[in-house]
N, C-alpha and C positions, 0 to 999 in steps of 0.2 A: 755547620758541617756540610761538606760538599755533597752533591746529589749523584756522585759517581762511585764506581767500584773498580779497584785496581786488581787485575788478575795476576797473581804471583805464584811462584813455585820454582823448583829446581829445573834446569834445562831438560828437555825431552820428556816432560810429564804430560804433555798434551794441551798446554795453555793456548797456543796459537790455533790448534785445531778446534778447540772449544770456542775461542773468540770468533773464528771464521763462521762456525755454525750459528753462533748467537746473532751475528750481524749480517750473515750472508755476504761478508766482505772477504776478499782473498788475502788474508794475512799470510805473510811468507812463512812456510813451515819447512824445516829441513832437519836431517838426522845428525845434527851437531850443535853444540852450544852457541849462544849469542847470534842466532840467525835473525832475531828481532832486536834491532839496535835502538830504533826510535819507537816509542809506544804508539800503537794503533789505537784509535778512539772510534767507538761505534755507539750510535744511539739506537736503543732497542725498545720496541713496543712492549708494554707490560700486558701479558695475557690476562683477560678479565671477562669471565663468562657473563658478568652482570651487564656489561656494555652490549653484548650480543642480544641479551633479552630486552634491553632498553630499545635497541634499534628495531626489534620485531614489533614492539608496542608503539613506539614513536618514530616512524620512518623520517629520515632527514637527508638533505642533499649532501651533507658532509659529515664524516665520522672521524673524530680525532681521539686516539687512545692516549693514555698516560705513557710516559717514556722514562727510561733510566739509562745512564751512560756507563759503558764498560770500557776500561783502558787495558790493553794487553801490554804488560810490562815484561821485558826480557828476563830470562832465567837468572836467579841469584845463585851464587855458589858459596861454599865455605870460604870465609875471608873477605866477603863482599864489604863488610863494615870497615875494612882496612884498605879498600880499593881493589881487591882481587877481582879478576874478570873485568866487568864494566860496572863494578859495584857502586861507585859514587854516583854515577848517572842514574842507575836504576833506583837507588835509594831516594834520590831527589824526586823522581817521578812518583814513588809511592807516597811521599809526603803530601803530594797535591791531591790525592783522592780522599773520598769520604769514608770508604770502607775497603777492607782487604778480602778478596776472594782467593783463598789459598788452595790451589789445585795440587792433589796428591796422587801419585801414580800407584794404582792398585791393580795392575795387570802385568803379566809376564809376556815378553816378546823378545826373542833373541835378536831379531832384526833391528830393534830400536835400542840404541845404546843408553844405558843409565850412567849418569855422571859418576856414580860411586860403584858401578859394576855390580850392584845387587838391588833387589826390590825390598825396601825397608821403609814402609810408611812412617812409622814412629821416628826413625832416624832422620828421614827427610824433613818431617815437620820440625823436629828439634833443631836441625841445621838452619832452616829458614828463621824460626823464631829467635834463636840465639843471635843470628846476624842482625836481625831487626832490633833486638834488645841492645846489642853492643853499639849499633848506630845511634840509638837514643842515649846511651851512656856517654858517648862522645859529645852529644849536644848538651847534656846536663853538665858535664865537666867544664865545657866552655862557658856555660852560664854561671857556674860557681866562680870561675876565675874572674869573669866580668863583674859579677855581683860583689866580690870581695873589694873591688875598687870603688863601686858605687856606695858600699856600706861605709866608706871613709869620706863621703861627700860632706861638705860644710853645710849643705842644705838639709835641715832637719827632716823635712817631709820625704825627700829622696832617700835619706839614710834610713828612715823608719820603714819605708816600703822594702828596701833591700834586706834589712834585718828580718823582716816578717817572713820572707820566703826561704831563709837559710835552712831551718829544720826540715822543710819539705824537700828541698834540693838534696840534702844529705840522705834522707830516706829513699829518695829516688835512686841516688847513686848506689847505695847499698843493695837495693832490690835488683836493679838492672845489671849490676856486676855479677849476680847469680844467673844471668841469662833469662830472667823472668820479665813478663810484660807489665807495663804500667797499668793496663786495665785490670789486672789481677789484684791490684792494691785497693780496689773499691774506694777511690778517692771521692770526697764530697764535691758538690757543685762548686763551692767556693774555692777548693783546692784546684779543681780543673780550670777554673777561671784564671787563677794565678799563673797557670802553666800554658794558657791558650796560645801565647805567642811563640812557644817552643815548637809547636806542630809535631808533637811526639808520635812516631809511627805506631808504637805498641799501645797507645791509648785508643787507637781506632778499633771499631768493631771488626771482628774477623769471622768468616764462615769458611768451612772446608768443603771442597768438592772432591769426591772419590771418583777418579777416572778409571773405569773398569773396562774389560773386554765384553763382548756380547754374552758370554756365558755367565758373567758376573752380575747381569741386570736382574735376573729373577731371584737370586739368593745371595745373601751377604757372604762374601769370602772372609777368611781370617784377616786379610788386609783391611777390608772395609770395617769389620768389627773393631779393629784396632783404632781406626780413625774415629769411628762413632764414640768409642770410649773416651778418647782424648777430647772430642768436642763436648761431650757431656760433662767432663771434669771442668772444662773451661766455660761451661754454661753458654754454649753457642750451638750452631746448627751444622749438620753434615748432610750434603746432597749427593746422591749417587747417580752417575750417568755414564754413558759410553760415548766418548768423544767422537770416535770413528762412525758409530751408528748415527749420532746426532748430525754429523756432517752429511751423511747420506740423505737423511730426512730433509735437512735444510736445502739440499740441492733440488728437491722436487718442487716444481712451481704450482702444481695442482693440489688443492686442499684435500680432495677425495683420495688422491694417490698417497698423500701423507698419512691420512687416517688408515688406509689399508696397510701401509707399511708398519704403522704403529701396532695395529691389530695382529699382524703376522709376527711381530717381535714380542707380543704379549704385553704391550704397554697401553694404558688408558690415555696417557698424554706423554709428551716428550720430557726428558729430564731437564732440558733447557728451560721449559716453561716453569718447572718447579724452582730451578735456580733463579730465574728472573724474579719470580714472586717472592722468594725467600730473601733475596738481596734487597728488593724494594722495601719489604717489611722491616728487615733488620736495620735499614738506614733510618727507620722511624718515619717512613713516608706512608701516607694514606691518600685515598681518592674521594673526591666529591664530583658530582656530575652537573652539567647544565644541559637541558634538552630543549628541542624545538624543531620546527620544520626545516630551518636552514642548517642547523648544526647540532649534533650530539657530541659532547666533549667530556673527556675525563681529565680532571685537573688534579695536580699533585700538591699536597700540603703536609706540613709536619704535624704529627700526632700531638694533640693538646692545644692546637691553635684555636683562637676564638674567631667569631664570625668576621669582624673587620679585617683581621690579618689574612684570613682565607679569601676574602673579597679582593684583597690586594694582590693575590696571585693572578687574578684576571687583569687588573689594571690598578695602578697606584691611586687613581682618582676614586675608585670604588672604596678604597680603604679610608682615604681622607674625608670623603663626604658620606660615609656609611650612615644609613638611617635605620634600616631593618633588613631582614632576610625572610623570604617565604621558603619554608623548608618542608620536605617530606623525605622519607627514606625510600630507596629504590625497591626494597621489599614490599612497601605499600603499593608501588606501581605494579609489581608482579602479581600481587593479590587482587587489586582492584581493576587492573587493566588499562584504565585511563585516568588522566589528571582530574577530569570532571567527577569521576566516581570517588577519587581520593578526597576531593573537597566535600562531596556529599556525605562521606563517611566521617568527616571531621578530623581527618588526618593531616590536613595542610596546616602547618603551624607558622605563627609569626614570631621570629626570634630577634633579640636585640644584641647589643654589643658584648654581653657577657656569655653568650651562648658558645659552648665548646663544640665545634663541628665534629661530627661522627663519620667514620669511614662508610661510604655508601650513601651519604646524604645527597639529595637532589635539591639544588638551591637556585633561587632567583633573588638578586640583590636590588634593594632600593637605595639610591644614593643621590646626593645633591652637591654639586661643585660650583 
């Protein structure tokens, strides 16, 4: 799965405003559909208070945080799966991302046109989800047609593989025809593997972003409650933020100014920080650290990875020649204050090839190439 998130939604829901605030990059924003034709891509630092504590205890010349990529994809409209608007191009862009960040308009503003001329979060979500499902339906139908030919192959192995996937394709077709997502089918790992080359959009993880006005930050509106209920039903996350406010915060260069701004708005942290962390976690990404006088760095790995694969994140030679890893958890550092005291307390462990790396581990790899 890709390590990036595609920001989608109807036109004029605030996608480009949120993207610009996320990346502090000037994505074009205008009060009409299709102002963003080519997807903007931004690399965003993952906020992590643990790194700040590590830096305090182990000062380094260079600090490198973990990052995640966001892609601002132009607004979809009803009929996009059939090429309406710029549907085909947008859908192709969505296929390339690892996860979908679905922005939903949860604010009223007569000066900002809604593509359907009314504020209706549930209806907006349904429009996008149905279009994505129908796009997948077209993909599945094409595969069924191709598979019918393959199933008549004279090669027994090819014919066997083609026949094996037939029942699954028929289930998919029936499900998608109802406008439902593939992820709601709870497919097994084996079934997902059989479908991997289809790059189905609705099999991707999806989270919702409720874009509210400033009055909607402190208390959930009925619009936000609607989105939260849909997210809960789909067993996913909903993040609430105010795109215009986040844009103002992002424009401030001084950290103290940003903190004052947040305090005056009644916020402990920005909504974007919550969004970034939520997206990072929902992608199945976790963080381990390497520390030292030259560099403190946060490295990204997939949850469930073992020590050699995690070492390979730093360099392929580390994985090939992996011998062992010296490991302690960052919480041990926060408690003991120094690595010397961690060793004295017996909290520095030697782990081998079968060790499953934990989020927040501090690691030093031993390898031989």
